[in-house]
C-alpha positions, -999 to +999 in steps of 0.1 A: +828-248+253+837-212+247+821-194+218+855-191+201+860-229+200+824-233+187+832-209+159+863-229+151+843-261+146+813-246+128+808-254+091+804-219+077+840-206+083+855-239+072+834-239+041+844-204+033+881-213+036+876-243+014+858-222-012+887-197-011+913-224-017+892-239-044+890-206-063+927-201-058+939-236-071+911-250-093+913-244-130+889-257-157+905-282-180+912-269-215+897-285-246+930-301-254+932-316-219+897-329-222+905-344-257+936-361-243+916-375-214+889-389-236+914-403-261+932-421-233+900-436-219+889-446-254+922-465-259+917-482-225+882-492-234+892-506-268+919-527-252+895-539-225+868-547-252+893-569-271+903-589-240+868-591-225+844-598-254+809-606-241+805-632-268+833-655-256+823-691-253+832-693-216+808-665-207+780-681-226+786-714-209+786-697-175+753-679-183+737-712-194+748-729-162+735-701-140+702-700-158+698-738-156+705-738-119+680-710-113+653-728-133+659-759-113+660-741-080+628-721-085+610-748-105+604-725-135+591-743-166+583-728-199 
């Protein structure tokens, strides 16, 4: 390979170009944008929490079945 093609594939010039583009197009989010983002994810979490309660009976039943099968499989006795 010629030295020109080696320079084309080296990381340093490509990283410099990436850094230049990042400085040109990247902007830090404003406090208002951050607040909107956090409010949105809080709403999503609240909806998820209502629909996926960890105390639902079906989850408790599944945990009991899995624990019972593990106890039987490994021969664990209290």
